[in-house]
Steps between C-alpha positions, in 0.01 A plus 500: 500500500778741587684434170176577308463834687856595425447413127183720496690787661779470258261490210319809636827679555632425148167604343484823700865572408440474126161674516663805663768552244618854533490687170811688409413875540673585176263272319199662644242643261480871517139619515356718221467799723878499568784619278745243361848485655641674191256794508523527879882510463470784251277688741739449786787627289302801391400573865864492602591737222217733585593508873861558407419791272270653758773478769753658268256788409353561844806687637447796274121514510317743739263337741200656332582320169605160634208321341622592155825310542323175437440561128557133399211267607617145440151358528351742247796461266448125497121519461429346848240621741550517876259207567697266274829616664357450848372146426835420340694632797273306737546175301884528479516588874328175578743314268846614601683269256318645204554850641869429520512384140319823393730705705809328354373565153445868592865513608605353164293761317660781706846354447449490129385862500807604701723312254345677203531839676861433589575393135330811370688722735830333403423551133422869549821564691711304249414745221 
């Protein structure tokens, strides 16, 4: 009798183990109300550029005109409304591995832009 109970417990344990297979987060389907990793990466890169530009320009702007410093709106420039951005941000916040992938892609985009800028600057000084 005891051997039969152990066999049943082992069977239940093995069945439960395979039934609860953890899906790799990078394979997860992204809902339709969420931007793809590529588009989200582009937005993250644009947000970083906008923030950087604003921080550079803010030193010479009087307090009464500080709202005009933010002339570049990454969401509007990419045709994305605030609701879609918010749902995207909420989704990726709940899926940190996917967020990390998007962030790493944004860093690649920014690095490529920096390389192009440095090459252009080098070309202009070489003349």
